[in-house]
N, C-alpha and C positions, 0 to 999 in steps of 0.2 A: 817092710821089706817093701823096695818100690814097686810099683807097678808097671811091668814091661811095655805094656802099651805109649807108655810115655815117651821112650825111645823111639820107638816107630814113628812117632807125629813128629818127630823133629828131623828124622830123614828126609822127609819131603822138604820141609825148610833148607836142609843141607844142599840136597839137590838142586833146587828154584836157585839158590845163589849162587852155586856152581856155573850154572848154567848163562846166570845174566853175567859174572864173570868172563867166561868166555867169549859172551858176547860184545864185552868192552874190549876185550883184546883184540878180537877183528876188526872193531871199529877203528881202532888207534891204528892198526898194522894198514889199513886202507888209505890209498892215493885219491884224493881227489882231482880230477882231470877237468870237471865242469867249469872250472872257474878260471880258465886261461882266454884273458881279453887279445884283444888286437895287437896291443903293442907288446906284451909279454910274448904271445905267439911269434911276433917277429923278429924279436931277440932271439929267442930260441932257437927259432929256423935258420937264422943267418948264422948262429954259433954253428948248428949243425950242419951247414952247408961248407962252411971251413973247415970243420971236421970231418968231410968226406962222409957223411952219415946220409945226409939228404943231397941228393942230384937233381938240380933244376933241369927241367927238357922245355925248353923256349918255344921250340916250333909246337909242341902241342899244351903249352901252358899249365904244365902238370910240375910236378913235386913227385920225387921217386924215394921212398926211404928204402935204401940199401940193404940193412940186415934184413929187411921182412919181405921186401920187393915189393911192396904196396905203391901205390900212387894214389895222387890224392890232387885235386884240383886248389884248394885252398889251403892256407898259411895254418888257419887256425885247427883244420881237420888233421894237418898232419903234425902237429904240437902236439895235441890232443892225444893221438895215434901213439906218438912217440913216449908221452910221460906214463902211458899206460902199459905201453909193451914193456917199458924199462922197469916198472914198476911191477909188472905180471914177471918179469925175468929176475928180479933182485928179490920177492918174495919167496924165500924158501923156509920151511920148518928152522924154527929159530931165527930167523931175521926180520928184520924191518925194513922198508923201502924208505931209502933219504931220497928226495930230489931238488936239485938247485932251480930255481926258481929265473 
C-alpha cells in the first residue's frame, strides 16, 4: 500500500505551480505605459485631440483628459495617463487590455 504522506508532499508543489501560473497570467494582462516616447505620445495625443478625448487649453498650456477631467502640462504625461486609464477600464474579469500604439 502507498504511503499517504507521498500525496501530501505533492500538494505543495501543485499550489506553488498554480501560484506561478496566476502570476504569469497577471503579467500578460498588464499593460506597460512606461515605454511611451515623445513621438508616440505626440501621435497619440494628436489622435485624442481629433477624437475630442483631449482638449488643449492654450492660455494655461494644459491638456485636459475629458473622460476623467484630469489636466496635464506635458504631452507624455497625458499619453501615459490615457493608456493606463484605458487599460484600467478595459481590464475586467475574463478580458485583456489591448492598446494601439
